[in-house]
N, C-alpha and C positions, 0 to 999 in steps of 0.2 A: 348688168347685161349690156352688151354692146348696143349702140344705137343703130338705126336703120342703115343699110349698106347700099340700097338701090339708088337713092337720090343723093348724089354727091356734087359738091361744088367747092371750088377753091378760088379765092381772089385775094391777091396781096400786092404790096408795092413792089416786091422783088421778083415775083414769079408770074408767068403768064396764066391766064385763066384756064382752068381745067374743068372737065365735066361740062354740064350745060352752061352755055355762055350767059352771063348775067348782063342785062342791059345796063350800059354805062359803068361797067366794072373797070375803072381806070386806076391809075396810080394813087388816086385820092381815096380808094376803098381801103380803109386801114384795118379791117378785121379780116383775117384769113379763117376759113372754115372748111374743114374736110372731114366728114363723118366716116368712121369705119376703117380708115387707113391712116398711116402716119401723116401728120400735118406738114405743109410747107410753112416756113416762117413768114410772119407778116411784119409790117412796120411797127413801128412805134419807137444845181444851181439856179433853176429859174427862180420863182419867188420863194418856194419852199423846198427844202431838201426831202429826200425819202424819209428821213428820220421823223419828220413832222407829220407824216401820215401813216407810217407803217407801225408805229407803236400801238399795240392793240388796246391800250388803255388811255390813249390821248383823245379818242373820239367815242369813248364808251358811255359817257355821261353828258347830258346837256350842260351848257354854261350856267353859272350861278346867277347871272344878271337876268332881270325880267325880260321876257321876249316882247317883241312888238306885236301889233295887231296882226292876226292871221291874214295871209294874202288870199285873194280869191283864186279858186281853182281855174286852171286854164287848160287848153289843149294845144297840141302841135301835131301837124300832119293830118291827113284825111283818109288814111287806109282803113280797111275793114276790120283789122285785128287790133283790138284795144289793149293797151299796155299801161298799167298804172306806174307812175313815178312819184314816190313819196320822199320829200326832203324837208329839212327844217329851215325853210326859206325865211321865216320871220324870227328865227332864234337870234339871241343877242350875240354881239361880238363876232369872233372869227367863225363860229358855226354858221351863222347866216351868210357870211361872205363865201364860205366854202360851198354852201348849198347852192348859192346863185351861180358859182363857177361850174358846179356839177350840172346844174340845169342847162347852162349854156352849152356844155359839152354834149349833153344828151341831144339837144336840138341840132348841134353841129353834126353829130353822127347821123341823125335823120336826114339832114341835107346832103351829106356826102355819100350816103348809101345808094342814091339814085333810085327814086320812085319806089320806096318800100311800101308794102301793104300794111302799115301799122299807123295807129294814132296814139299819141302819148296823152294820157290823162294825168296832168301834173297837179299834185296835191301838196299843200303846205301843212306839215304836222305840228308847226309851232314849237318844235323841240320837245314835245311831250308824248308819252305813251297814249294819252287820251286823244290827242290830236292825230297821232298816227293811226289809231284804230278807227277814228271817225273818217279819216281820209281813205283808208282801205275799204271800209264799208261802202262809202259813197262810190268808190271806183268799181267795186265788184257789182254793185247795183246798176252801174252804167255799162256793165258788160266786159270789164277787164278780164283777160285770160291769164295774166301773170302780173306780179307786182315787183317792181324794181325799187329797192330801198326797204326800210328807212336807213338812216345813218347811225343813230345812237343805239347801243346794245339794248338798253332798257325798253326801247320802243319796238324791237323786233318781235318779242312774244305776243304783244297786242295785235300786231299785223298778222302774225302767223295764225292766231286764233280765228280771225276773219277768213283768211285764205283757206284754212283747212275745212271750214264748213262748206266751202264751195269747191273743194278738191283742186285748187290751183296752187302753183308754186310761187315762192318768194325768192328773189335774188337780192340779198341785203348787202349793205356796204360796211357794216360793223366789222371790226377785227377781233371781236371777242368770240373765240371759237366755242365757248360754252353754250352759246345760244343757237348754234347750228343744230339741225335735226331733220327729221322726216319732212321733206318738201320745203325746207328752209336752207338755202345755199348761200354761202358767203363768197363774194367776189373781191374781197379785200386781200391785203398781203398779211399772211399769218406767219408768226415767227417760226413755226415748225418747218416751213419750206426753207427759210434762211438757214436754220440749224442743219437740216438734212444735207443741203447743198454744200455748205462750207465744211462739214465733217467729212462728207464723201470726197471732196477735193483734197482736203488735208491728208486723208488716208492715202489717196492716190499719189501724193508726192512724198510719201514716207513718213508723215508726221502723225503717228498713231497714239502717242502717249501725251494726253492732254490734261493740263491744269485748267480749272474753270473758276471764274469769278462772275457772279450774277447779283443783281440787286435783290434785296429782301422785300419784294413786292409782287403784285400779281403777274407782271411781265416776267420777272425772274422765275416764278413758279412754272410758268409755261415753258420757258427755255430750259429749266432744269429737267423737266420730264422729257423734253425733246432730245436733249443732248445725252441723257442717260440711256435713252433708247437707241439713238443713232450711233453712238461710239462703238458699242460691241457689235452692232450689225455690220459695221464696216471694218471689223477686225481691230478696233482701237480699244484703249482703256483710259479711264479717268484716274489720274494719279493724285489729284488734289481737287477738292471742291469746297468753295466757301461762298457764303452769302454776306452781303454788307448792307448796312444802313447808312445813317449820316456819318458814322465813324468808319472810315475805310482803312484806317491804319492797321488795326489788329488783324482783320482778315487778310490784308495784303502781306503782313509779316508771316502769317501762317503759310500762305501759298508760296511766298518767296523762299522759304526754307525747304520747300519740296520741289523747286524748279529743276534741281539737278537730275531728277528722274523723268522730266518732261521734255518733249521737243516742240510743244506748241502751248500757247496760253490763249484761252478763249475768254474774252470779256464781252458780255452782252449788255450794252446800255447805250444811251444816246450820246450825242456829241460832247456836251459839257461833262457829263458824268464819267464817260470812258476816259477822257483826258485826266480827270482827277484820280481815277483808279490807277492809270498808268503812272502818274506822278507818285502816288502812294507806293506802288511797287518799286519804283526807282529809289524812293526814300528808304524802303526796307532792304535795299541792297541788291535788288534784282537787276541784272544786265539785260534789258529788253532787246538789245541788238543781237543777242546770242540765241534767241528763241523766236519761232514763228508766231506772230500775233494773229489771232482770228477774231472775227466779229460778225455781226448781223447787219441787215440793211439800215439799222439806226446809225451806223457809222457814216452814212452819207451826209456829212456835215462839214461846214467850213472849219469848225473847231478841230475836228479830227485831222483834216488835211494840213492845218497849220502846226500841229503838234510834232515836234522833233522825235518824241518817244514812239510815236505810232507809225512813222514812215516805214513802208514795206509791209504793213499789216494787210491782211486779206479779209474781205467780207463778201457775203452773198447779197446780190441786189439785181433788179432788172437792168438789162443793158440800157444805158441812158439815151442811146440813139433814138429809140422810139418816142420817148417823151420830148426830146428836142424837136423832132419832126412835127409831132402833135402840137406843141406849144407855138411853133411858128405859124401853123395854120390858124390856131386859136387867136393869136395876136392880130393876124390879118383880118379875121372876121369880127373880133370884138374890141380891138384896140387896147387890150389889157393882157396881163399875164394870167395863165390858168393856175389855180391851186393844184397841188400835186394829186389830190384825190380825184380831179376831174377825169382822168383816164378811166376810172372805174365806171363812171356814168356813161362815158362814150362807149366803152366795150360792152356794157350791158345792153345798151340800145342797139348797137351794131349786131350783137349776138341774136337778140330776139328778132330783129329784122331779117337776118339770114335764115333763122329757123322758120319764121313765118313764110318765107319764100320757098324753102326747099323741103320742109318736113310734113306738110299736110296737116291732118287733124291731130296727129300725135306730137305736134311741134314743140310743146312745152312739157311733155311728159318726163317722168324721172329717167326713163330709159334713154331718151334723147339728151337730156341735160347731163347725165353722168356717163356719156360715151367715153370710154377709156382713152381714145385718141385725143380727146380734148379739143381745144380751140386756140387760135393764135390772135392776140390782140395787140394793143399799143405797147404794152410792157412784156410781150413775149407769150409763150405758151401758158395755158392754164387749163385745168380740168377740175370738175366737181366730183367729190367722193360721195358715196351713198349716204354718209353720215352728215352731209351738208358742209363739211370743210372743203378746202381746195388744196391743190398742189400746183405749184408754179415752176416753170423752167427758168432758172435764174442764171445770170452770169456770175463769175467770180471777179471781183474788183480789187485792185491794189491801191493802197493809200500813197499818194504822192503830194508834193506841195502844190501841184497844179490841179489837184482833184483826183477823182477815182479813175483808174485806167484798167480796162478789161484785160485780164490775163487768161481767162477761159470764157468763151462765149456761151450764150444761152443754147440749150439743146434744141435740135431741129424737130425732135419727136420725143414722146415719152416712152420709157421702157415699159415692161409689163407691169 
């Protein structure tokens, strides 16, 4: 169902405020929100490329190393609407560093929103389902109306169990779409959006006969289902499909033999692996300069940009301008580079702050969260589906030696 249409607001870096004027809604207000009508677009290489956070299985499990002692729960803000934020702050290695960056971004959103009526209840889940469940229980006992997080897929069901007993929603940061569901929404980058966008664009430029190579793993399984659904929907066909493991040579030879009937080659993997696959295709006799190469957001990698075989390849990803603007503000505030996932925490807090201000008692209901017009954040448009997954409005980027260059911008609004 559409969200409410009577209380509308829009605030963005590029557009004047529309609807009721929001106090302090300046160019630093980096989340655009307009319910019930098409959205105006909002703002949004640093330390980590997109490939290091959009792989749905890179942050699905906690690190193997032992976690440190749990951090004490803290709060940020003094508003009347309480919002839980659950992150693996004391998890070992990169997970703990990512969580701290996401916490910083959440607090930065709070500061930039200009007097939001929310208070963040920040809980450390210690990188475990048990810790996540305990943090969620503590937060709802303290009056939390919605939960942001956790990060790890295996912790999401434990949080969802607590949230459902209280009838509140969860906006989690995991990219494993299998754990989405009733009242549990994912604000991550899902490979389905990448696939849909690049297949749609490819068909639009006349590249409808596609050969596909994907890794034989969980990510490859998700991409396989997505591309097999998207290609015929856009009037395309898959002329060859192979999965590969450690040995890429045999699948590459099989696909290379069928490239004569294809006008595009779709390789879905991260930087190191996609370069190896391209090399295997060349070794099998494929001339990659004579076919349009396609990929996902995992191609946002220095290795891809440095590969002569992949020059001119196209992939779907957020327009990088949003993250550049965000990271500049983050550096100014914290004196460090944000991790790429930090935008998820920023957008989640900015979203709930906007809903708390404009939507009254129904602010975090499923009808409001699944409004088909969606929301505009640091990385462009996004909207939640009823099944808990999301759809994003992505740009199409071209591989060059200097990095990704947009050849098609992010959409300004969602279609039906």
